C-alpha positions as CSV (number, residue, x, y, z in Angstrom):
1,M,-18.2,8.9,9.0
2,V,-18.6,9.4,4.9
3,E,-22.1,10.1,3.3
4,Y,-22.4,9.8,-0.6
5,I,-25.9,11.4,-2.0
6,F,-26.6,9.7,-4.8
7,G,-27.9,12.5,-8.0
8,S,-26.4,15.0,-6.3
9,M,-23.1,16.7,-5.5
10,Q,-22.8,16.2,-1.3
11,M,-19.3,16.9,-1.8
12,E,-17.1,18.7,-4.7
13,A,-14.9,15.1,-4.8
14,H,-17.0,12.9,-5.5
15,R,-19.5,11.9,-8.9
16,S,-22.8,11.6,-8.7
17,V,-24.7,7.9,-9.8
18,P,-28.0,7.3,-10.5
19,S,-30.4,5.9,-7.7
20,N,-31.7,3.4,-9.5
21,P,-30.1,0.0,-9.1
22,T,-30.2,-1.8,-11.6
23,S,-28.3,0.6,-13.7
24,N,-25.1,0.7,-14.9
25,P,-22.4,1.7,-10.9
26,G,-20.7,4.3,-13.7
27,P,-17.0,4.5,-14.1
28,A,-14.7,2.7,-11.9
29,S,-13.1,4.7,-8.6
30,L,-10.0,4.6,-5.7
31,D,-12.9,6.0,-3.5
32,L,-12.5,2.3,-1.7
33,A,-12.3,0.8,1.0
34,L,-9.4,-1.2,2.1
35,I,-10.2,-4.7,4.5
36,G,-7.4,-7.5,5.4
37,N,-5.4,-10.1,7.4
38,C,-1.9,-10.4,6.9
39,A,-2.7,-12.7,4.2
40,I,-5.3,-11.5,1.7
41,S,-7.5,-8.8,1.7
42,A,-10.2,-6.7,-0.7
43,L,-11.3,-3.9,-1.9
44,I,-14.9,-3.0,-1.1
45,D,-16.5,0.6,-3.7
46,R,-19.2,3.5,-2.6
47,R,-21.6,1.0,-3.1
48,A,-20.5,-2.3,-1.0
49,R,-19.3,-3.9,-3.7
50,I,-16.2,-6.6,-3.6
51,V,-14.6,-5.3,-6.6
52,W,-10.8,-6.4,-6.2
53,C,-10.4,-9.4,-3.2
54,C,-6.9,-11.8,-5.0
55,L,-7.5,-15.4,-3.3
56,P,-4.8,-17.0,-1.5
57,R,-2.3,-14.7,-1.6
58,F,-1.5,-10.6,-2.7
59,D,-0.1,-12.4,-6.2
60,S,-2.3,-15.0,-7.0
61,T,-4.8,-14.0,-10.5
62,P,-7.7,-12.3,-8.9
63,A,-11.2,-13.8,-7.3
64,F,-12.9,-10.3,-8.3
65,H,-11.8,-7.7,-10.6
66,A,-14.6,-5.8,-10.9
67,L,-11.4,-2.7,-10.6
68,L,-9.8,-3.7,-14.2
69,D,-13.2,-4.5,-15.8
70,S,-14.6,-2.0,-18.4
71,D,-17.3,-4.3,-19.5
72,Q,-20.4,-1.8,-18.3
73,T,-23.2,-4.8,-20.0
74,A,-21.9,-7.3,-17.2
75,P,-21.8,-5.0,-14.1
76,D,-21.5,-7.5,-11.7
77,S,-19.7,-9.4,-13.2
78,G,-16.4,-10.0,-11.1
79,C,-17.2,-8.6,-8.2
80,F,-19.8,-9.5,-5.4
81,S,-22.1,-7.5,-4.6
82,V,-25.7,-7.0,-1.9
83,E,-27.7,-4.6,-3.8
84,L,-30.7,-2.3,-2.1
85,E,-33.4,-1.6,-3.7
86,R,-34.2,2.0,-5.0
87,M,-31.0,3.2,-3.1
88,T,-30.6,6.4,-2.7
89,R,-27.8,7.0,-0.1
90,V,-24.7,4.9,1.0
91,D,-23.0,5.5,4.2
92,Q,-20.0,4.2,4.7
93,T,-16.6,4.3,7.5
94,Y,-13.9,2.5,9.0
95,D,-15.1,1.2,12.7
96,S,-12.8,3.5,14.5
97,G,-9.4,1.8,15.7
98,T,-10.2,-1.0,13.1
99,A,-9.2,-2.5,10.1
100,I,-13.9,-3.8,9.3
101,V,-16.1,-1.4,7.5
102,R,-19.5,-0.9,7.8
103,T,-22.0,0.7,5.0
104,T,-25.0,1.8,5.5
105,L,-27.8,1.4,2.2
106,H,-31.1,3.9,2.3
107,D,-33.3,3.4,-0.2
108,D,-36.2,6.5,-1.0
109,A,-39.0,5.1,1.5
110,G,-36.7,5.8,4.6
111,Q,-35.6,2.0,5.1
112,S,-31.9,0.7,5.6
113,V,-29.3,-1.5,5.0
114,E,-26.0,-2.4,6.8
115,I,-23.4,-5.0,5.6
116,V,-19.8,-5.3,7.8
117,D,-17.3,-6.7,6.1
118,F,-13.8,-7.3,7.7
119,A,-11.2,-10.3,6.9
120,P,-10.9,-12.7,9.9
121,R,-8.1,-11.9,12.5
122,F,-6.8,-13.1,15.9
123,T,-5.3,-15.2,18.0
124,H,-7.0,-18.5,19.0
125,H,-5.0,-21.5,20.6
126,G,-1.5,-19.5,20.8
127,R,-1.4,-18.4,17.2
128,M,-2.8,-15.6,15.0
129,F,-5.8,-17.1,12.6
130,R,-6.2,-15.2,9.7
131,P,-7.8,-17.7,7.2
132,A,-8.6,-16.4,3.6
133,Q,-11.5,-15.4,3.8
134,L,-14.1,-12.9,4.1
135,V,-16.4,-12.2,6.1
136,R,-19.8,-10.1,4.7
137,R,-22.4,-9.8,7.8
138,V,-25.6,-8.0,6.2
139,R,-28.6,-6.2,8.7
140,A,-31.6,-3.9,7.9
141,L,-31.9,-1.1,10.1
142,T,-35.0,-0.1,9.0
143,G,-38.0,-1.4,7.3
144,H,-37.6,-4.6,5.8
145,P,-35.7,-3.7,2.8
146,R,-35.2,-5.7,-0.7
147,I,-31.8,-6.6,-1.5
148,R,-30.3,-8.8,-4.4
149,I,-27.2,-10.9,-3.6
150,S,-24.4,-11.3,-6.5
151,V,-21.3,-13.5,-6.2
152,Q,-19.8,-13.2,-9.3
153,P,-15.5,-15.0,-8.2
154,S,-13.7,-15.0,-11.6
155,G,-10.2,-17.0,-12.6
156,G,-8.1,-16.9,-15.3
157,W,-7.9,-12.9,-15.1
158,G,-11.0,-12.7,-16.8
159,T,-10.8,-15.5,-19.4
160,A,-11.6,-18.8,-17.5
161,S,-15.3,-20.2,-16.9
162,R,-16.1,-21.6,-13.8
163,M,-18.9,-24.3,-12.3
164,V,-21.1,-23.9,-9.5
165,T,-22.8,-26.0,-7.2
166,R,-24.6,-26.4,-4.4
167,G,-25.1,-27.7,-0.7
168,T,-26.8,-28.1,2.2
169,N,-26.1,-24.2,3.5
170,H,-22.8,-23.3,0.4
171,L,-22.5,-22.4,-2.9
172,R,-19.5,-23.4,-4.7
173,F,-17.5,-22.2,-7.0
174,L,-15.0,-24.5,-9.4
175,L,-12.0,-22.1,-10.7
176,P,-9.5,-23.6,-12.6
177,D,-6.7,-22.5,-10.4
178,Q,-8.9,-22.5,-6.8
179,T,-12.4,-24.0,-5.3
180,L,-14.2,-21.4,-3.3
181,R,-16.7,-22.1,-0.7
182,L,-19.5,-19.4,0.0
183,T,-20.9,-20.8,3.3
184,T,-25.1,-18.8,4.2
185,D,-27.4,-18.4,6.1
186,A,-29.2,-16.4,3.4
187,P,-31.2,-18.1,0.8
188,L,-28.9,-19.8,-1.1
189,T,-31.4,-19.8,-4.5
190,Y,-31.5,-16.5,-4.0
191,I,-28.5,-16.1,-4.7
192,A,-28.0,-18.4,-7.0
193,D,-30.7,-16.4,-9.5
194,R,-29.7,-13.3,-8.6
195,T,-33.0,-12.8,-6.8
196,W,-34.6,-9.7,-4.7
197,F,-35.7,-10.5,-1.5
198,S,-36.9,-9.1,1.4
199,L,-34.6,-9.3,4.4
200,H,-36.2,-9.8,7.5
201,T,-33.3,-11.0,10.1
202,P,-29.7,-10.4,9.5
203,I,-27.5,-12.4,7.1
204,S,-24.1,-13.6,7.0
205,L,-22.0,-14.9,3.9
206,L,-18.0,-16.4,5.1
207,L,-16.6,-16.8,1.9
208,G,-13.5,-18.3,1.6
209,P,-11.3,-21.9,0.8
210,D,-13.1,-25.0,-0.2
211,E,-13.9,-26.0,4.1
212,T,-16.5,-27.3,6.1
213,L,-17.8,-24.2,8.4
214,D,-17.3,-26.0,12.4
215,G,-20.3,-24.3,14.3
216,G,-23.9,-21.8,13.5
217,I,-22.6,-19.2,10.2
218,E,-24.3,-16.2,12.6
219,E,-23.0,-17.8,15.2
220,T,-19.3,-18.3,13.8
221,A,-19.9,-14.8,12.0
222,R,-20.6,-12.4,15.0
223,W,-17.1,-14.3,17.3
224,F,-15.0,-13.6,14.4
225,E,-16.6,-9.8,14.0
226,E,-15.9,-9.1,17.7
227,A,-12.5,-10.8,17.9
228,T,-11.5,-9.1,14.7
229,A,-12.7,-5.8,16.3
230,R,-10.7,-6.4,19.9
231,H,-7.6,-7.4,18.6
232,W,-7.4,-4.6,15.6
233,R,-7.6,-2.2,18.4
234,E,-5.5,-3.2,21.1
235,W,-2.3,-3.2,18.0
236,T,-3.4,0.3,17.8
237,R,-3.8,1.4,21.3
238,R,-0.5,-0.2,21.6
239,L,0.7,3.2,18.8
240,A,2.5,5.8,20.0
241,V,0.5,8.4,18.1
242,P,1.6,12.1,17.4
243,L,-0.6,14.2,19.5
244,E,-2.2,15.8,16.2
245,W,-4.2,13.6,13.1
246,Q,-4.4,10.5,15.5
247,D,-7.2,9.5,13.2
248,A,-4.9,9.9,9.7
249,V,-2.2,8.3,12.0
250,I,-3.8,5.1,12.6
251,R,-5.9,4.7,9.8
252,A,-2.5,4.2,7.8
253,A,-0.7,2.9,10.2
254,I,-3.8,-0.1,9.9
255,T,-3.1,-0.1,6.5
256,L,0.4,-1.0,6.1
257,K,0.2,-3.9,8.8
258,M,-2.2,-4.7,6.5
259,C,-0.2,-4.9,3.5
260,Q,2.5,-7.2,5.4
261,Y,2.2,-11.0,4.0
262,E,2.8,-12.6,7.5
263,E,3.2,-15.6,6.9
264,T,6.6,-14.9,5.2
265,G,6.6,-11.5,6.3
266,A,7.0,-9.9,2.7
267,I,4.9,-6.4,2.4
268,V,4.2,-5.8,-1.3
269,A,4.1,-2.4,-2.2
270,A,0.4,-1.7,-3.3
271,M,-2.3,-4.2,-3.2
272,T,-3.4,-3.5,-6.8
273,T,-2.0,-4.0,-10.6
274,S,-2.6,-2.0,-13.6
275,I,-4.2,1.8,-11.8
276,P,-2.2,3.9,-14.9
277,E,-0.6,6.6,-12.9
278,A,-1.9,8.5,-15.3
279,P,-4.9,8.9,-17.3
280,G,-4.6,6.6,-20.4
281,S,-0.9,6.5,-20.1
282,G,0.2,2.9,-20.3
283,R,2.0,3.5,-17.3
284,N,0.6,0.3,-15.3
285,W,2.5,-2.0,-13.0
286,D,2.2,-4.3,-10.7
287,Y,3.2,-3.8,-7.4
288,R,2.2,-6.8,-5.3
289,Y,5.0,-7.7,-4.6
290,C,8.0,-7.2,-2.2
291,W,10.4,-4.1,-3.3
292,L,13.3,-3.5,-0.9
293,R,13.2,0.1,-1.3
294,D,9.3,0.8,-0.2
295,A,9.5,-2.2,2.9
296,F,12.4,0.1,4.7
297,F,10.1,3.0,4.4
298,V,6.9,1.0,5.9
299,V,9.0,-0.8,8.2
300,R,10.9,2.4,9.4
301,A,6.9,4.0,9.8
302,L,5.7,1.9,11.9
303,N,9.2,1.7,14.0
304,S,7.9,5.5,14.7
305,L,4.8,4.2,16.3
306,A,6.4,2.1,18.6
307,E,5.1,-0.7,16.0
308,V,7.9,-3.4,15.9
309,G,6.4,-6.1,15.1
310,T,5.7,-6.0,11.9
311,M,10.2,-5.4,11.4
312,E,10.4,-9.0,12.9
313,D,8.4,-10.4,10.3
314,Y,10.3,-8.5,8.1
315,L,13.2,-9.4,9.0
316,R,12.6,-13.1,9.0
317,W,11.9,-12.4,4.9
318,L,15.2,-10.5,4.6
319,H,17.1,-12.7,6.5
320,D,16.5,-15.3,3.4
321,V,17.1,-12.8,0.8
322,V,20.4,-11.9,2.0
323,R,21.4,-15.3,2.7
324,G,20.4,-16.7,-0.8
325,S,21.9,-13.9,-2.6
326,A,25.3,-15.2,-1.0
327,G,27.3,-11.8,-1.8
328,G,26.2,-11.3,-4.9
329,H,23.2,-9.3,-6.8
330,V,20.3,-8.5,-4.9
331,Q,17.2,-8.2,-7.2
332,P,15.0,-5.0,-6.4
333,L,11.7,-7.3,-5.9
334,Y,10.6,-10.3,-4.9
335,G,7.8,-12.2,-4.3
336,I,5.6,-12.4,-1.4
337,G,7.5,-16.6,-1.2
338,L,11.2,-15.1,-2.3
339,E,10.2,-15.4,-6.3
340,R,13.1,-14.7,-7.8
341,E,11.4,-14.6,-11.2
342,L,8.4,-12.3,-11.5
343,T,8.1,-12.4,-15.8
344,E,5.9,-9.7,-16.4
345,R,3.6,-10.3,-19.2
346,I,0.1,-8.8,-20.5
347,E,-3.6,-10.2,-19.6
348,P,-5.8,-9.8,-22.2
349,G,-9.3,-10.6,-20.8
350,L,-9.5,-7.5,-19.2
351,A,-10.3,-3.6,-20.5
352,G,-8.0,-2.5,-17.7
353,Y,-9.5,0.4,-15.1
354,R,-11.7,2.3,-16.9
355,G,-10.7,1.0,-19.6
356,M,-7.2,2.2,-20.0
357,G,-4.9,-1.1,-20.1
358,P,-2.8,-2.4,-20.4
359,V,-3.6,-5.3,-17.2
360,R,0.4,-7.0,-16.4
361,V,1.6,-8.9,-14.4
362,G,4.7,-9.9,-13.2
363,N,7.4,-6.5,-13.3
364,Q,10.6,-6.8,-14.8
365,A,12.0,-4.4,-12.5
366,Y,13.0,-8.1,-11.2
367,E,15.1,-7.6,-14.2
368,H,16.8,-4.5,-12.8
369,H,20.0,-3.5,-11.3
370,Q,19.0,-0.7,-8.9
371,H,22.1,0.1,-6.1
372,D,20.2,1.5,-3.5
373,V,18.1,-1.3,-3.1
374,Y,21.7,-2.5,-1.0
375,G,21.1,0.6,1.1
376,N,17.9,-0.8,1.8
377,I,18.6,-3.4,3.3
378,V,21.0,-2.6,6.1
379,L,19.2,-0.1,7.1
380,G,15.3,-2.5,7.0
381,A,17.6,-4.0,9.9
382,A,19.7,-1.5,11.3
383,Q,17.5,-1.2,14.4
384,A,17.4,-4.4,15.1
385,F,21.1,-4.0,16.5
386,H,20.1,-1.9,19.3
387,D,16.3,-1.5,20.2
388,L,16.7,-4.1,23.0
389,R,13.1,-4.9,23.4
390,L,12.8,-6.9,20.5
391,F,12.5,-11.0,20.4
392,R,15.9,-11.5,18.7
393,R,18.1,-8.6,18.5
394,A,20.8,-8.2,15.6
395,G,23.9,-9.6,16.6
396,V,27.8,-10.9,14.9
397,D,25.9,-13.1,12.8
398,D,24.1,-10.7,11.0
399,F,26.3,-8.3,10.6
400,R,28.8,-10.2,8.7
401,A,26.1,-11.2,6.5
402,L,25.3,-7.3,6.1
403,E,28.7,-7.1,5.7
404,L,28.0,-8.5,1.8
405,M,25.6,-6.3,1.3
406,G,27.8,-3.4,2.7
407,D,30.5,-4.4,-0.3
408,R,28.6,-4.4,-3.0
409,A,27.1,-1.1,-2.1
410,W,31.2,0.2,-1.9
411,E,31.5,-2.0,-5.1
412,L,28.9,-0.4,-7.0
413,H,28.0,3.2,-6.3
414,D,29.3,4.3,-8.3
415,Q,28.4,2.8,-11.4
416,P,24.9,3.3,-13.6
417,D,22.0,1.5,-12.6
418,A,18.1,2.0,-13.5
419,G,17.6,3.7,-10.6
420,M,15.0,4.1,-8.2
421,W,11.7,5.0,-10.6
422,E,13.3,2.1,-12.6
423,L,14.1,3.8,-16.2
424,R,13.9,1.1,-18.7
425,T,15.8,2.5,-21.2
426,R,19.0,4.0,-19.8
427,A,21.6,3.4,-16.7
428,R,23.3,6.6,-14.6
429,V,25.1,7.1,-12.3
430,H,21.8,8.0,-9.9
431,T,22.1,10.4,-7.5
432,S,19.3,8.3,-4.4
433,S,21.2,4.8,-5.2
434,S,24.7,6.2,-4.3
435,L,23.3,8.2,-0.9
436,M,21.6,5.1,-0.4
437,C,24.9,3.1,-0.5
438,W,26.6,5.6,1.7
439,A,23.8,5.0,4.0
440,A,24.2,1.6,3.7
441,C,27.9,2.0,4.3
442,D,27.0,4.8,7.4
443,R,25.0,2.1,9.4
444,L,26.8,-0.9,9.5
445,A,29.8,1.5,11.2
446,K,26.7,2.7,13.7
447,A,26.3,-1.0,13.6
448,A,29.6,-2.3,14.3
449,V,30.1,0.0,17.2
450,A,27.2,-1.1,19.1
451,L,28.4,-4.8,18.7
452,Q,31.9,-3.0,20.1
453,L,33.6,-3.9,16.9
454,Q,35.8,-0.6,16.5
455,D,37.8,-1.9,13.7
456,R,34.6,-2.7,11.9
457,A,34.0,0.7,12.7
458,Q,36.7,2.5,11.4
459,W,36.4,0.4,8.3
460,W,32.6,0.9,7.3
461,R,33.4,5.0,8.7
462,A,36.4,5.3,6.0
463,R,33.8,3.9,3.1
464,A,31.2,6.2,4.1
465,Q,33.1,9.0,3.9
466,T,35.0,8.4,0.6
467,I,31.4,8.3,-1.0
468,R,29.9,11.1,1.1
469,E,33.0,13.0,-1.2
470,R,32.1,11.5,-4.3
471,I,28.4,12.2,-4.3
472,L,29.2,16.2,-3.0
473,Q,31.9,16.8,-5.8
474,H,29.8,14.6,-8.8
475,A,26.0,15.6,-7.6
476,W,26.1,18.8,-7.3
477,N,25.3,21.3,-10.2
478,A,26.2,24.9,-9.7
479,R,24.5,26.0,-12.5
480,R,21.6,24.9,-11.4
481,Q,22.3,25.7,-7.4
482,A,21.5,22.3,-7.2
483,F,22.2,18.2,-6.5
484,V,21.0,16.9,-9.7
485,E,19.8,13.4,-10.5
486,S,23.2,11.5,-11.7
487,F,26.3,12.2,-11.1
488,D,27.7,15.3,-13.4
489,G,24.0,15.8,-14.9
490,E,21.5,18.3,-15.0
491,F,18.0,17.7,-13.8
492,L,15.9,17.3,-10.9
493,D,14.6,14.7,-8.9
494,A,12.9,14.5,-6.1
495,S,14.3,11.7,-3.9
496,V,17.6,13.8,-3.7
497,L,15.5,15.5,-0.7
498,L,16.6,12.0,0.8
499,M,19.8,13.3,1.8
500,A,18.4,14.9,5.0
501,E,16.1,12.1,5.9
502,V,18.7,9.7,6.4
503,G,21.1,11.3,7.9
504,F,23.8,12.5,4.7
505,I,23.7,16.1,5.3
506,D,22.6,18.6,7.2
507,P,19.3,20.5,6.3
508,R,20.6,23.9,6.7
509,D,23.1,23.0,4.3
510,P,23.1,25.7,1.8
511,R,23.1,23.4,-0.6
512,F,20.6,21.4,0.8
513,V,18.2,24.9,1.2
514,S,19.3,25.5,-2.4
515,T,18.1,22.2,-4.2
516,L,14.9,22.0,-2.1
517,Q,14.1,25.7,-3.0
518,A,15.1,24.7,-7.1
519,L,12.7,21.8,-7.0
520,E,10.4,24.1,-5.5
521,Q,10.6,26.3,-8.2
522,H,10.6,23.3,-10.8
523,L,8.6,20.2,-9.6
524,C,5.8,21.4,-7.7
525,D,2.2,22.4,-8.8
526,G,0.8,23.3,-5.4
527,P,1.3,21.4,-2.4
528,F,2.3,18.7,-5.0
529,M,5.0,17.2,-6.6
530,R,6.4,15.5,-9.8
531,R,9.4,12.9,-9.5
532,Y,11.9,14.7,-12.0
533,E,11.7,17.0,-14.8
534,E,13.0,15.4,-17.9
535,A,11.4,13.0,-20.1
536,D,11.1,9.6,-19.6
537,D,10.2,6.0,-21.4
538,F,6.5,7.0,-21.4
539,G,7.3,11.0,-22.2
540,L,6.9,14.4,-18.9
541,P,5.2,12.6,-15.9
542,Q,1.9,14.6,-16.0
543,T,0.5,13.1,-12.8
544,A,2.0,13.6,-8.7
545,F,4.0,11.2,-7.1
546,N,2.1,11.3,-3.7
547,V,6.3,10.6,-1.5
548,C,7.6,13.3,-3.4
549,A,5.7,16.3,-1.8
550,F,5.7,14.4,1.3
551,W,9.8,13.8,1.6
552,R,9.2,18.1,0.5
553,I,7.4,18.2,3.5
554,D,9.9,16.5,5.8
555,A,13.0,18.8,4.6
556,L,10.5,22.1,5.2
557,A,9.8,21.2,8.6
558,R,13.9,20.6,9.2
559,I,14.8,23.6,7.9
560,G,12.4,25.3,9.7
561,R,9.4,27.0,7.1
562,T,7.2,24.3,9.6
563,A,3.9,26.4,8.8
564,E,4.3,26.0,4.8
565,A,4.7,21.8,5.9
566,R,2.3,22.2,7.9
567,E,0.1,23.1,5.2
568,I,1.1,21.2,2.4
569,F,0.5,18.1,4.9
570,E,-3.3,19.0,5.7
571,A,-3.4,19.5,1.9
572,M,-2.1,16.0,1.3
573,L,-4.7,14.5,4.4
574,A,-7.5,16.4,1.6
575,C,-6.3,14.3,-1.3
576,R,-7.4,10.9,0.1
577,N,-10.1,9.4,-0.2
578,P,-13.2,9.2,1.8
579,L,-12.2,6.5,4.3
580,G,-8.6,7.8,4.4
581,L,-6.6,5.9,2.4
582,L,-3.8,7.3,-0.4
583,S,-2.6,5.8,-4.1
584,E,0.0,6.0,-5.8
585,D,-0.6,9.4,-7.5
586,V,-2.7,12.6,-7.7
587,A,-3.9,15.0,-10.9
588,P,-3.0,18.4,-9.5
589,T,-5.0,19.8,-11.3
590,T,-8.1,17.8,-10.4
591,G,-7.3,15.9,-6.5
592,E,-8.1,12.7,-8.7
593,L,-6.3,9.9,-7.6
594,W,-4.3,7.5,-9.8
595,G,-1.7,5.1,-9.9
596,N,-2.1,1.4,-7.9
597,F,-4.1,1.6,-4.4
598,P,-3.5,2.0,-1.7
599,Q,-0.2,2.7,-2.0
600,T,2.7,2.2,1.2
601,Y,4.9,4.6,-0.5
602,S,2.0,7.5,-0.1
603,M,0.4,5.8,3.8
604,V,3.8,5.9,5.2
605,G,4.0,9.0,4.0
606,V,1.6,10.2,5.9
607,V,2.9,8.2,9.4
608,N,6.6,10.4,8.5
609,G,4.7,14.1,8.1
610,A,1.8,14.0,11.4
611,M,5.3,12.5,14.1
612,R,7.9,15.7,12.2
613,L,5.2,18.3,12.7
614,S,2.9,17.6,15.4
615,R,3.2,19.8,18.9
616,P,4.2,17.5,21.6
617,W,1.8,16.2,24.2
618,D,3.0,18.0,26.9
619,D,1.5,20.5,25.2
620,V,-1.4,19.5,26.3
621,V,-0.7,16.5,29.3
């Protein structure tokens, strides 16, 4: 359990917060908890305020946008809060093995109130029940504390007004793009007027579509909580976790699962937009879409835990991406509903995280040519040709469709592109892109063997070998004694560490060992690692990219420097926020998290690092 002491520095990583509940809650922070049900999600801050929630999809206009609103004169604007009068301390934790968050607020008279937050998710009538709904259950633990409930949804990215109407047991919020209904057994007048009142009996608040609730409010909320807890605990019970770091792995796995939009199978890179990669950097992007690269790593991490359901759902979505391309260009990212055009724009109605705009919606990278995408497609589907557990294994028809992706990889493996870091103003033959083109051909050869298509296996082996020889010739820089970021280039880039992870090179090959040493010398700040050393469109990177540190951990373990790898892994785990979540970046000098949140790439690193480094179960059983 995480304990915050307001007015003191109980934990070094956290700022003190004034005890006066009517005072400004302070600057935005990524000390956030994620709840979700694979249809919607919400972020809850350390004061139990819902500060970010997009409805009815991950990429919708936010109903609660306080995370990106620095209007200090209206602290409740764009959030859903339950406040305790004269609050002095907060305890906040996840219920073990679930996506249910429990926050306890304490006042200066020894009274306390508990808020339980979740999004319902469980099997009902033979199908998964995952409504676009948030549930908050509030009860007094000691005394009769006074609370205030404020529900301030917004529309139009903070620029549109709303209308509120009242029913018998609900408030209806008419927003420009949707109507939300808050059904509750709390006094509606007190909620509408933001009035302080004493909490004598438990109350429940259910916010979702404008639909009548079947059944009693308290009974429904209790049933939803019990069923949701049971679902998540059954799900985590089936995970093949390592012996060590089980809590970290389970939390990462649940988080990764919540990042899948299960209706279509797409997996978003993060739940937020426009959290800057570094203070005032302008590196503010919208990550609420499905990057084929990131999704592959998510699927691979969950597969390592024996959770193949996510892969099966994702393959449905990927199948349509591949068929829709007809063997032609594939975008590096799509919308979660297979939307192709994700036109980037700036929303001026919100000032941004801590006032550090701009707030961007959409992502211009959909226009890019990033050639590693073809390898990520094949890698994402590869296990389906070999895994006997799947309800639907990949067959010859799937192989033929993926061969079109292999053909594209072959055609483009030595052609310039924007690269995996999505550079906007230059194109080169990026080593990481060529590497993934090799992986596409290599995995197609292995799939052909599984399907007993020996002629195709030989065909794809030959192509993979040709690409491999070109990478070894053109990506190696003798002066730097390292593989570099582009063919015949000179700059270092952490992405070349993926050479070992995808099986391109023996990690004990002197060239790979030398590359790792060069990267450690020039890109690392203690346990942290930057992406690359050359300035990009925005100058030199200021923060470390979390997944790069995990790539380094993997490489160290593979070459036998296991003790160092474990030390760095522990340091990266210490960078997680108090709820066990990571964003995209970290400031090496302060350890503060930056970038969109929670970042799937980073959470994948937690899973992969633990699986790579943990002692075997044989040590204790």
